[in-house]
C-alpha positions in Angstrom: 68.2 162.3 0.2 71.5 161.2 1.6 72.1 157.6 2.3 71.7 156.7 6.0 74.5 155.5 8.1 74.5 151.7 8.0 75.4 149.2 10.7 77.5 146.3 9.5 79.4 143.4 11.0 82.7 141.7 10.2 84.4 138.6 11.6 88.0 137.9 12.2 88.1 134.1 12.1 91.5 132.8 13.0 93.2 129.4 13.6 96.7 128.3 14.6 98.6 126.0 12.2 102.3 125.2 12.0 103.0 127.9 14.6 101.3 130.6 12.5 98.1 132.4 13.0 95.8 132.2 9.9 92.8 134.3 9.1 89.9 133.5 6.8 89.3 135.9 4.0 86.6 135.9 1.4 86.8 137.2 -2.2 83.9 139.3 -3.3 82.0 138.2 -6.3 82.7 139.8 -9.7 79.0 140.7 -9.8 79.3 143.1 -6.8 79.1 146.8 -7.5 81.7 147.7 -4.9 85.1 146.2 -4.5 84.4 143.3 -6.9 87.2 140.6 -7.0 88.8 142.0 -3.9 89.5 140.2 -0.6 87.8 141.1 2.7 86.7 139.7 6.1 83.4 137.8 6.0 80.4 139.9 7.1 77.6 142.1 5.9 74.7 144.3 6.9 72.6 143.9 10.0 69.0 143.2 9.2 66.1 145.0 10.8 65.2 143.6 14.2 68.4 141.5 14.2 71.2 141.7 16.9 74.8 142.2 15.8 75.8 138.8 17.2 73.0 137.1 15.3 74.0 139.0 12.2 77.7 137.9 12.2 76.8 134.3 12.8 74.3 134.4 9.9 76.6 136.2 7.5 79.5 133.9 8.2 77.3 130.8 7.8 75.9 132.2 4.5 79.2 133.2 3.0 81.5 130.4 4.2 79.3 127.6 5.5 81.0 127.7 8.9 79.4 127.9 12.3 81.0 130.9 14.1 81.6 131.4 17.8 83.1 134.7 18.8 83.2 137.7 21.0 83.0 141.4 20.3 86.4 142.9 19.4 85.8 146.6 18.5 83.9 149.0 16.3 85.3 150.9 13.4 84.1 153.9 11.4 84.0 153.0 7.8 83.8 156.4 6.0 84.7 156.2 2.3 83.3 159.4 0.6 84.4 158.5 -3.0 82.3 155.3 -2.8 79.4 156.9 -0.9 80.0 154.5 2.1 79.4 155.5 5.7 79.0 152.6 8.0 79.7 151.7 11.6 81.3 148.2 11.6 81.1 146.0 14.6 83.9 143.5 14.5 83.9 140.1 16.2 86.8 137.7 16.7 86.7 134.0 17.2 86.9 130.6 15.6 84.5 128.6 13.4 83.8 124.9 12.7 82.4 123.0 9.8 83.2 122.4 6.2 84.3 125.5 4.2 81.7 126.1 1.4 81.3 129.6 0.0 78.1 131.2 -1.4 78.8 131.9 -5.1 76.2 134.7 -5.2 78.2 136.8 -2.8 81.6 135.2 -2.5 83.7 133.8 -5.3 86.3 132.2 -3.0 87.2 131.5 0.6 90.8 131.0 1.7 92.8 130.6 4.9 95.8 133.0 4.7 98.6 133.6 7.2 97.7 136.9 8.8 101.0 138.6 7.8 100.3 137.8 4.1 96.7 138.9 4.5 97.9 142.3 5.5 99.8 142.6 2.2 96.7 142.1 0.1 94.6 145.0 -1.1 91.6 144.5 1.1 88.1 145.9 0.5 86.6 148.6 2.7 88.7 149.4 5.8 89.5 145.8 6.6 93.2 146.4 6.4 92.8 148.8 9.4 90.7 146.2 11.2 93.4 143.5 10.8 96.1 146.0 11.8 94.3 146.8 15.0 93.8 143.1 15.7 97.5 142.3 15.2 98.5 145.2 17.5 96.3 143.9 20.2 98.4 142.8 23.2 99.1 139.0 23.1 97.7 138.6 26.7 94.3 140.0 25.7 94.3 138.1 22.5 95.0 134.9 24.4 92.2 135.6 26.8 89.8 136.2 23.9 90.8 132.8 22.5 90.3 131.1 25.8 86.8 132.7 26.2 85.9 131.6 22.7 87.0 128.1 23.4 85.2 128.2 26.7 81.9 129.1 25.0 82.2 126.4 22.5 83.0 123.7 25.1 80.3 124.8 27.4 77.7 124.6 24.5 79.0 121.1 23.8 78.4 120.1 27.4 74.9 121.5 27.3 74.3 119.6 24.1 75.5 116.3 25.6 73.4 116.9 28.7 70.3 117.3 26.4 71.3 114.1 24.6 71.7 112.2 27.8 68.3 113.4 29.1 66.6 112.4 25.9 68.1 108.9 25.9 66.9 108.3 29.5 63.4 109.7 28.6 63.1 107.6 25.5 64.4 104.5 27.3 61.6 104.9 29.9 59.0 105.3 27.2 60.4 102.3 25.3 60.3 100.1 28.4 56.7 101.1 29.1 55.8 100.4 25.5 57.3 96.9 25.7 55.4 96.2 28.9 52.2 97.4 27.3 52.7 95.1 24.3 53.5 92.2 26.6 50.3 92.7 28.5 48.4 93.0 25.2 49.9 89.7 24.0 49.7 87.9 27.4 47.0 85.6 26.1 49.4 84.3 23.4 52.7 83.4 25.0 54.5 83.1 21.7 54.2 86.8 21.1 55.9 87.6 24.4 59.2 87.1 22.5 58.9 90.8 21.7 60.2 91.5 25.2 63.5 89.9 24.3 64.4 92.8 22.0 64.3 95.4 24.9 67.5 94.3 26.7 69.4 94.5 23.4 68.1 97.9 22.6 68.6 99.1 26.2 72.2 98.0 26.0 72.9 100.3 23.1 71.0 103.1 24.7 73.0 102.8 27.9 76.2 102.8 26.0 75.2 106.0 24.2 74.2 107.5 27.5 77.5 106.6 29.1 79.5 108.0 26.1 77.7 111.3 26.4 78.2 111.4 30.2 81.9 110.6 30.0 82.2 113.3 27.3 80.7 115.8 29.6 83.1 114.8 32.3 86.2 115.1 30.0 85.1 118.5 28.7 84.4 119.8 32.2 87.8 118.6 33.4 89.5 120.3 30.5 87.6 123.6 31.2 88.6 123.4 34.9 92.3 122.6 34.3 93.1 124.6 31.1 90.7 127.5 30.9 89.3 128.5 34.3 92.8 128.8 35.7 93.3 131.8 33.4 90.2 133.6 34.8 89.9 133.8 38.6 86.2 134.7 38.4 85.3 132.2 35.8 84.4 129.0 37.8 81.2 127.8 36.1 82.5 124.2 35.9 84.0 124.1 39.3 80.9 125.5 41.0 78.8 122.9 39.1 81.0 120.1 40.3 81.0 121.3 43.9 77.2 121.7 43.9 76.7 118.2 42.7 79.1 116.8 45.3 77.3 118.5 48.1 74.0 116.8 47.3 74.1 113.6 49.4 76.9 112.2 47.4 74.8 112.8 44.2 77.4 111.1 41.9 76.8 107.8 43.6 73.0 108.5 43.7 73.0 109.1 40.0 75.0 106.0 39.3 72.7 103.8 41.3 69.6 105.4 39.7 70.9 104.9 36.1 72.4 101.5 36.7 69.2 100.4 38.5 66.9 101.6 35.7 68.7 100.0 32.8 69.6 96.7 34.5 66.4 96.2 36.4 64.2 97.0 33.4 66.3 94.4 31.4 66.0 91.8 34.1 62.2 92.4 34.4 61.7 91.8 30.7 63.8 88.7 30.9 61.9 87.4 33.9 58.5 87.9 32.3 59.5 85.8 29.3 61.0 83.1 31.5 57.8 82.9 33.6 55.7 82.6 30.5 57.9 79.9 29.0 58.0 77.8 32.1 54.2 77.5 32.3 54.3 77.1 36.0 57.2 74.7 36.1 59.9 75.0 38.7 63.0 76.8 37.2 65.8 74.3 37.2 69.0 73.8 35.1 67.5 70.7 33.5 64.4 72.8 32.5 66.6 75.3 30.8 68.8 72.8 29.0 65.7 71.1 27.5 64.5 74.4 26.1 67.0 75.7 23.6 65.1 78.9 23.3 65.6 79.6 27.0 69.3 78.8 26.7 69.7 81.3 23.9 67.6 83.8 25.8 69.8 83.6 28.9 73.0 83.9 26.9 72.0 86.9 24.8 70.1 88.9 27.5 72.6 88.1 30.3 75.4 89.3 28.0 73.4 92.5 27.4 72.8 93.1 31.2 76.5 92.4 31.9 77.6 94.9 29.2 75.2 97.5 30.5 76.6 97.2 34.0 80.2 97.3 32.7 79.7 100.5 30.8 78.0 102.2 33.7 80.6 101.0 36.1 83.3 102.2 33.7 81.7 105.7 34.0 81.8 105.4 37.8 85.5 104.6 37.8 86.2 107.5 35.5 84.5 109.9 37.9 86.4 108.4 40.9 89.7 109.3 39.3 
């Protein structure tokens, strides 16, 4: 029975350095039956019930340790009768991030090589033809593919930061409810209400992390709008997203008030509950505070936390106004 035609994938992973385009090649293990100790593009066979896109991401991760983001380039017939090879190769182009670490079972080495030098090597399979077709591709199309690859990576990073931001807000609410629950549980013993003092400190760090993720989203979105979407008239995901938000009752201001209100008010509430418990019904005066060193320390620490929280969130507001 003749061997069936196989579907395989290969990835042209490139980067620009010192004004030159570099491509990542892998050296096949000496234990391989075919083309051992020769260089080739990373890739491999598509598994059953696996898409070509999933296959190239998996193969590059297994062979090089990198996370690949790319788009489909072209397909090539790989017919090599003397080696009993007949495959349809789906080639993807793009970039990859992470630390380069090859799988010694399949790959004996990974190396970034200037694409001109890569063409001079004796490459396995028909990968020389694949690289030649890539080099001959018009520069305009190649640039568009590079922009689209970058666009996908940046959009995924935005979605990741949106998820992080939502989780921080979600966990902050749970944390505040938990502190209030403990305060109610320990209300009979006022000394244990000190646990509420930890919440403003924790909330300050959470609000800082929330603000960092939010500003990161803003910076990436601006970069997409100014440097990528301008090259594609129909690609206006970020611009539409921005306009949609602006049309919702000045939603940027609404979001600022909501987040600022939650973090600062929850901090003030926790501070207020402890103060009430420490005063034991006395009228709050400056002399009362001075007599109680604990209350003085409390005001200094928690007030500083509240001010920092407001500062970070207002810094975000000023960033958006620009």
